N, C-alpha and C positions, 0 to 999 in steps of 0.2 A: 812442660811449663815451669817457671823458675823460681826454684830453691835455693835457701844457703843451708847449711848442715851446720850445725853446731852441738860437738857431740853426737847423739842420737835424734835430737831433735831437728828437723826440718821446718825452717819458715819461708811461706810464699810470699814473695815480693813482686811489685812492678816500677819500673821506670819509664819516664816519658818526657818528653821535651827533650833540650839541648839550654845549655848555661850554666851557671853556679847551680851548684847541687841544692838541694833542697828536699828535706826529708819530713813529711807526715806521718805523724805519730798517733794511731787514734785510741779512743777509750775503752770501756767494759763492753764486751761482747762483741765488739768494732774492728772494721780491717780496712780491706782496700775498697769496699762499698761502702766507706761510710764517705767518701771523699769526692763523690760525684758532684759535688758543687764549687770543688776547688779545682779537680785535675784540669779541667779544660781551660780555666785561667791560667795557674800556675804552668801547665808545661807549653804555654806560647813565652815563656821567660824564663823559667827553670828549666835544669834537669831534676824533674819532681819523682820521688821513689818514695809509694806507699809499701806496706805489708800487711801482713795479718797476724796480729799478738799470738805467741803459742796459746792455744785454748780455743780459739774461732777460727772461723772461715776454713781457709784450705792450709793452714798450719799443724801441725802436728800437736796432739793434747795429751800430755804424758801426766801420770796423776798429780793431784795437788798435794799441800798448797803450794802458788808460787809466791816469789817476791819480787818486789821491784827490781831488783838489781838484774836477777833472771830477765824482763823483759828487755830493759839499756842491755846487755849483753847479746840479745837477740839481734837488737837494734843496730849494733856495733858489728855484728855478722853480716849484717845485710851490706854496712858500708864497706867493710872489710873485701866483701865478695865481690861488689862494683869499685873495686880499687879508687874508694873517696876516701880523699885524708883530711878535708874539712868540710864540714857542712853546715848551712842553714838547720834548722829544725823550728818546725811547727808542732806543738803536742796540744790536746783538748782533753779534758777531764781526766781521767785515768793517763791517757797518754802526755798531759802534761806532768805527771808525775814521774813517766818514763823517761820525759825529755829532761826531764830536772837530774835525774839518775844517772842519765847518760853524761849528763855534762860535768859532773861529778865524776863519775869514772876514768874518762877518757876527755878534759878539758880543753886539750890540744884538738883536739877533732871539732871543735862546734864554735864556728865563725859568731853566731847569734841566735838566740832564745825567740819565741813568741808562743806563750801558755794561756790558754785559754781556758774559763771555767776550771780552774781546778783550784789545789790547796799543798800547803806544805805537810800535811799529815800532823800525826802525833796527837796530846791531848790539848793545843791550843787552837786546833783547830776547830771550825763552825760547822758542825754535822746537819744533816736535816733532818726533818721532824720524823718522830716518829713515824706517822702516817704514811709519810711519804716512802720513809724505808719500808715500811710493811706492805706496801702495792707494789714496790720495785723488785723484791725479792721471791715474791709469793708467785711461782710462776708454774705449780706441782698442777700438774692436768690438764694444762691450759695450752692450745693449740700456737705456733707461731703468730699467727695473724693473731690472734686473742691477748697473746704477750705484747706483741707491737702498739694492739689498740688501746689496752689499758695503762702502756706506759706514756703516750702521746701527752696528756696532760701534766705530765712530769718532767718530759723535755722540753715542752713547748708553752709558748705563753697562749691566755685565752684569746686574746685580739688575734695572734697569728693564725690561732686553729679554727676561727670565726671568720677574720677576712682575708685569707690566704688559702683557701680549699686546694686550687692545683699545686702550690710548692709543699703543703701536707701531702699530697698523695704521692709527689715525687718523692718524699721523705719517709713514707711509707711504704712504696716501692723499693727503695733503698736499701729498708731495714729486713724486705723480704727475699732479696735477692740472693742470700744466700744459705746455706742451709742452718737448721734450727740450733742454737748452742746447746750442749749436753748439760743439764745442771752440773755434774760434777766439773765442768771446765769452767761454768758461771761462778760457783762456789770457791773453785783455787784461783781464778783472777781477782773476787771479792776479798778474799785473804790475805793478795798482794795490797790492796788498797787498805785494809785493816792494819795491817804491821808497817806501814810506810810512816815514813818521819824524816823531814831531811833540814828541819827547821836551822838547827845549831850547825849544820854544812853548808848552807849556803852561802855565809858570809866569805866563802874560800872562790867565789864561780867572780869570773872577770867578763863573761862572754856577755854583750849587751843585751838586755833582757826589753821585750814588752810582754806585758799581764793585762788581758782583757778578761772582763765579766757582764756578765748581765744583771742588770738591778731586781729582776724576778725570777733570778735561778733559784728552786727549789731544793734541786742536790746539793751543789756547792755554791752554796750565798755567799753574794758578794763580801760581804765582811773578809771572807777568805782573802781576794785580791788584794784589798788592804796590808791583812797580814802578809801575806808573802812578799809584795813589795818591800815593806819594812824589814823584811828578811834579807834582801838582795841589794845591795849598795847600786843604786846608780839607774834601780829598774822604774821603768816609766809604765803608765797605768791609764787605762781607759776603760771607763765605764758607758754602756751603752744602754740609754735609759727603754725599759718595757720589755728589754729582750729576756727571755730563759735561757736554760743549760743547754740546747741543742745550738749553739752561735753557727756552726758551720752549714747550718740549714737556715733558719731563721732570718740570719744578718750574713746571707751567703757574701753578697757584692761586697758591704760595708767591710766584713771581716776582711776577705779576699785584699780591698785598697788598703788596709790597714796596715796588712801585715806585710805588703808589698812594697809601701812607703817607707817602712820602717827597713825591711831590708836592703830596699835599695839605698839609702841614705848609709846604712852600716858599709856596704859593697863599695860604697862612692869612698867614702871615709878611709878605708881601709886598703883604698887603690893608691889615693893622696898622700896618705903615711907613709906605705911603701917607698913614693918617688920622692919622697921630702918635702911635699907639697903639704902647708896650712889647709884643713877643712875648710868650707865656707860656710 
C-alpha cells in the first residue's frame, strides 16, 4: 500500500488520473473514503491525490493532541513523495483548515485553493450550538454504525435526509467503509481544530481562493465563510442555499462543477500569463 513517512508517522495516500495535480484534504475522522463522490469526477480531469489524515483510516495514529501544522506537513510529505512541485488544493471542514495551513507553510506549492464548510479558527469564528457539539463528541459506548446514524442530522440537511435516501445510503456506506476511529485519535484531531487560528496570517496568501458554504450548516455556520473571505484578499464566495455541512455528499455534482470551473479558470489564466497573453 502507498505510504509516505514523516519521521515515525506513516501517511496513507492514493493517486488517480492524469493532468494538473489536485489534492483533496478531508475533515475530522475522514480520509480517502470521504471522496467517493469526487475521485471518479476529478480523476478524469486531474491527477487526483487523496490521503488519510494522521489519526484516521490507514495512516498512523500517534498520541495527541495534534496541531494543524502537523496535518499540513503530512500533506506536504505526500506532495514531496509524489514529486509534485505545485498543486491545486481542495479542503473541506477540518480539511479546509489544513489547506489554509498548507498554503501558509508552503505558499509557492499552491496554485489555487477551494475551501468548503470551514473557518479560520480563533475567537472570532462562529461555532456550532452546544447541543450540536454535544451530539458530535458523545461517542462513548457507541458502535460505528450508531455513531454514523446519530451524526446524520448534523452533517446532512433535513431535506436531503428525507428526499434522497439513495444518496444518504451512499454517504452512510462511505462512513462505514473504514475502521472505527479510536476515541483518542478523534479527540487528538479535535484538539487541532480547537487550537487553530489563521485569521491574522491569511492576508499574506496570494493563491486564488474559492470559498463555499451551505446556508444550513450546523457545524460550521455560513457566517464563517464570510469571515474567511474577508480575511483573504480577492477570495470568491459561493453560498449553496439549503445545504448542510457535508457538501461533498449533499451537493456532490454542484460542488464538483463549481470547483472544476474555478480551477480550470485559474489554470487557463496561469498558462496565458506564462505565455505573455492577457487573460480573456
